[in-house]
C-alpha positions as CSV (number, residue, x, y, z in Angstrom):
1,M,163.5,160.4,6.6
2,E,160.7,162.9,7.3
3,E,162.0,166.2,8.8
4,L,160.0,167.0,11.9
5,D,158.9,170.6,12.4
6,V,158.3,170.6,16.1
7,A,158.4,174.3,16.6
8,G,156.0,174.9,13.7
9,L,153.5,172.5,15.3
10,F,152.7,175.1,17.9
11,S,152.8,178.2,15.5
12,L,149.7,180.4,15.1
13,E,151.3,182.5,12.4
14,G,148.6,184.2,10.3
15,R,145.7,183.0,12.4
16,V,143.0,185.0,14.2
17,A,142.2,184.4,17.9
18,V,139.7,185.9,20.3
19,V,140.3,186.1,24.1
20,T,137.5,187.3,26.4
21,G,138.2,188.7,29.9
22,A,141.6,189.9,28.5
23,S,142.0,193.1,30.5
24,S,143.8,191.4,33.4
25,G,145.0,188.1,35.0
26,L,144.9,184.9,33.0
27,G,143.1,186.4,30.0
28,H,145.8,189.1,29.7
29,R,148.5,186.4,29.7
30,F,146.6,184.2,27.2
31,A,146.4,187.1,24.8
32,R,150.1,187.7,25.0
33,V,150.9,184.0,24.5
34,L,148.8,183.7,21.4
35,H,150.2,186.9,20.0
36,A,153.8,185.6,20.7
37,A,152.9,182.5,18.7
38,G,152.0,184.7,15.7
39,A,148.3,185.2,16.0
40,T,146.3,188.4,15.5
41,V,144.4,188.5,18.8
42,V,141.0,190.2,19.4
43,V,141.0,191.0,23.1
44,A,137.6,191.7,24.7
45,A,136.6,193.0,28.1
46,R,134.6,195.9,29.7
47,R,137.7,197.9,30.5
48,L,138.8,199.2,27.1
49,D,141.6,201.3,28.4
50,R,143.4,198.2,29.7
51,L,143.0,196.5,26.3
52,E,144.4,199.5,24.5
53,A,147.4,199.5,26.9
54,L,148.0,195.9,26.0
55,R,148.0,196.8,22.3
56,D,150.2,199.8,22.8
57,G,152.7,197.5,24.6
58,L,152.8,195.1,21.7
59,D,151.5,196.0,18.2
60,D,148.4,196.2,15.9
61,R,148.0,192.4,16.0
62,I,146.2,193.1,19.2
63,V,142.7,194.3,18.4
64,P,140.8,195.8,21.5
65,V,137.0,195.4,21.7
66,A,134.9,196.7,24.6
67,C,132.4,194.0,25.5
68,D,130.2,193.3,28.5
69,M,129.8,189.6,28.4
70,G,126.5,189.9,30.2
71,D,125.0,191.7,27.3
72,D,123.9,189.4,24.4
73,D,124.0,192.2,21.8
74,Q,127.6,193.1,22.7
75,V,128.6,189.5,22.6
76,I,127.1,189.1,19.1
77,A,128.8,192.4,18.0
78,L,132.1,191.0,19.3
79,A,131.7,187.9,17.2
80,E,130.8,189.9,14.1
81,Q,133.9,192.1,14.5
82,A,136.2,189.2,15.0
83,N,134.8,187.3,12.1
84,S,135.1,190.3,9.8
85,I,139.0,190.3,10.1
86,R,139.5,187.3,7.8
87,G,136.0,185.8,7.5
88,S,136.5,183.3,10.3
89,V,138.2,183.1,13.6
90,D,140.8,180.3,14.1
91,V,140.9,180.2,17.9
92,L,138.4,181.3,20.5
93,V,139.4,181.4,24.2
94,N,136.3,181.8,26.4
95,N,138.0,183.1,29.5
96,A,135.7,185.7,31.0
97,G,134.1,184.8,34.3
98,V,132.8,186.1,37.6
99,G,132.5,184.6,41.0
100,G,131.8,185.3,44.7
101,D,132.1,183.8,48.2
102,T,128.5,183.5,49.6
103,A,127.0,180.6,51.6
104,A,124.5,178.7,49.4
105,E,121.6,179.4,51.9
106,K,122.2,183.1,51.6
107,F,122.6,183.4,47.8
108,E,120.5,186.1,46.1
109,M,119.0,184.8,42.9
110,D,120.0,188.0,41.0
111,D,123.6,187.2,41.8
112,W,123.1,183.5,40.9
113,R,121.6,184.5,37.5
114,W,124.4,187.0,36.9
115,Q,127.1,184.4,37.4
116,M,125.3,181.9,35.2
117,R,124.8,184.6,32.5
118,V,128.5,185.6,32.3
119,N,130.1,182.2,33.0
120,I,127.9,179.9,30.8
121,D,125.2,181.7,28.8
122,S,127.6,184.2,27.2
123,L,130.2,181.4,26.6
124,F,127.6,179.4,24.7
125,L,126.4,182.4,22.7
126,L,129.9,183.5,21.7
127,S,130.9,179.9,20.9
128,Q,127.9,179.5,18.6
129,Q,128.5,182.8,16.8
130,I,132.2,182.1,16.3
131,A,131.6,178.4,15.3
132,I,129.2,179.1,12.5
133,P,131.9,180.4,10.1
134,M,134.4,177.9,11.5
135,I,132.0,175.1,10.5
136,E,131.6,176.6,7.1
137,R,135.4,176.5,6.7
138,G,135.7,173.1,8.4
139,K,138.4,174.2,10.9
140,G,138.7,175.9,14.3
141,S,139.6,175.5,17.9
142,I,137.5,176.7,20.9
143,I,139.1,176.6,24.3
144,N,136.8,177.1,27.3
145,I,138.5,178.1,30.6
146,S,136.7,176.2,33.2
147,S,138.2,175.5,36.7
148,I,139.0,172.6,38.9
149,L,135.9,173.8,40.7
150,G,133.9,172.6,37.7
151,L,135.3,169.1,38.5
152,V,135.2,169.0,42.3
153,A,133.5,170.9,45.1
154,A,134.9,174.2,46.4
155,A,133.9,173.6,50.0
156,P,134.9,174.9,52.5
157,I,135.0,177.8,50.1
158,K,131.4,179.0,49.5
159,Q,130.9,179.2,45.7
160,A,127.7,177.4,44.7
161,A,127.0,179.5,41.6
162,Y,130.6,179.5,40.4
163,T,131.0,175.7,40.8
164,A,127.6,175.1,39.1
165,S,128.5,177.3,36.2
166,K,132.0,175.9,35.7
167,G,130.5,172.4,35.9
168,A,128.2,173.4,33.1
169,V,131.2,174.6,31.1
170,V,132.8,171.2,31.5
171,N,129.9,169.3,30.1
172,L,129.1,171.9,27.5
173,T,132.7,171.4,26.3
174,R,132.1,167.7,25.9
175,Q,128.8,168.2,24.1
176,L,130.1,170.8,21.6
177,G,133.3,168.8,21.1
178,A,131.3,165.8,20.2
179,E,128.7,167.7,18.2
180,W,131.1,169.7,16.1
181,G,133.9,167.2,15.8
182,R,132.9,165.9,12.4
183,K,132.6,169.5,11.2
184,G,136.2,170.3,11.9
185,V,135.7,172.4,15.0
186,R,137.5,171.2,18.2
187,V,136.2,172.2,21.6
188,N,138.3,171.6,24.7
189,S,138.7,173.1,28.1
190,I,141.5,174.0,30.4
191,A,140.6,173.6,34.1
192,P,143.2,175.7,36.1
193,G,143.8,175.0,39.7
194,W,144.8,177.8,42.0
195,F,146.3,180.6,40.0
196,M,146.6,184.3,40.8
197,S,143.9,186.4,39.2
198,E,141.7,189.4,40.1
199,M,139.2,186.9,41.5
200,T,141.7,185.2,43.8
201,A,144.2,187.9,44.5
202,E,142.8,189.2,47.8
203,D,140.7,186.3,49.2
204,M,143.1,183.5,48.4
205,F,146.6,184.8,47.6
206,G,146.3,187.7,50.0
207,D,145.4,185.4,52.9
208,E,148.0,183.2,54.6
209,S,145.5,180.7,55.9
210,S,144.2,180.2,52.3
211,M,147.7,179.8,51.0
212,A,148.4,177.2,53.7
213,F,145.2,175.4,52.6
214,I,146.5,175.3,49.0
215,R,150.0,174.1,50.1
216,R,148.4,171.4,52.3
217,N,146.0,170.0,49.7
218,A,147.8,170.4,46.4
219,P,150.0,167.3,45.8
220,M,152.7,169.6,44.3
221,G,152.5,171.7,47.5
222,R,152.0,175.1,45.9
223,A,149.7,177.2,43.7
224,G,150.4,177.5,40.0
225,E,152.4,180.2,38.3
226,E,150.8,182.0,35.3
227,H,153.4,180.7,32.8
228,E,152.4,177.1,33.7
229,L,149.2,177.5,31.6
230,D,151.1,178.6,28.5
231,G,151.8,175.1,27.2
232,A,148.3,173.8,27.6
233,L,146.9,176.9,25.8
234,L,149.2,176.5,22.9
235,F,148.6,172.8,22.7
236,L,144.9,173.2,22.3
237,A,145.1,176.3,20.1
238,S,147.5,174.9,17.6
239,D,147.9,172.0,15.2
240,A,149.5,170.1,18.0
241,S,146.1,168.9,19.1
242,T,144.3,168.2,15.8
243,Y,142.9,164.9,17.2
244,V,141.8,166.2,20.5
245,T,138.2,167.3,21.2
246,G,135.7,167.3,24.1
247,Q,138.6,167.0,26.6
248,I,139.1,168.8,30.0
249,L,142.8,169.4,30.7
250,A,143.3,170.1,34.4
251,V,146.4,172.1,35.1
252,D,146.2,172.0,38.9
253,G,149.3,170.5,40.5
254,G,147.5,167.3,41.1
255,W,144.5,168.8,43.0
256,T,141.9,166.7,41.2
257,A,144.0,163.5,41.3
258,R,143.6,163.1,45.0
């Protein structure tokens, strides 16, 4: 009878991963999880000091790279540096994102364009640059961090640009997953529900009425805890999901099932 290597199914030993927006919150956690699974992790964000602190707390399999995701040249340089480690990246986690709480009728177009630039334009550019050597090798996994707000409206929260950009991430995931599937590159998305991050810490998690809103509307009656994304991340990053592409995995306590 065939011996099953269940633990090895989720191993990333010897692989190279990239995580954007890794200086805090979910991105910081994602980098640690991939590292714990055995990967060398290129961590990217504007705040280099935080990335270096992450490396110093772990080891040299954390590779800090300062990158402003709103700058195309820096995004391309990030891809070049990551690809130079072993010729091709194995796992890309597009986590960087920005948002804001502004009524749609009051939105400034400069802010709209900035959110689109960071949340969708840079995600596509980095995915493209990382995918080229993945396609040449015939293997790779790209994981886009979308949001439940890319699947449903945010109202009464006022986030027109954020929801539009995350909706774009959702359908770009489907398109790239279908377009690159025969070339060996899987593209999937995790759509988190309400989790603590720098973006949500004050306005949502620091406000009792907002927390009551979450408890009232989430079928599981609570927000998510950061470790509850670990399994979804490892599933999509590893060989556990070799026949999965173009999918959106909502980790949301049932929010989008209502």
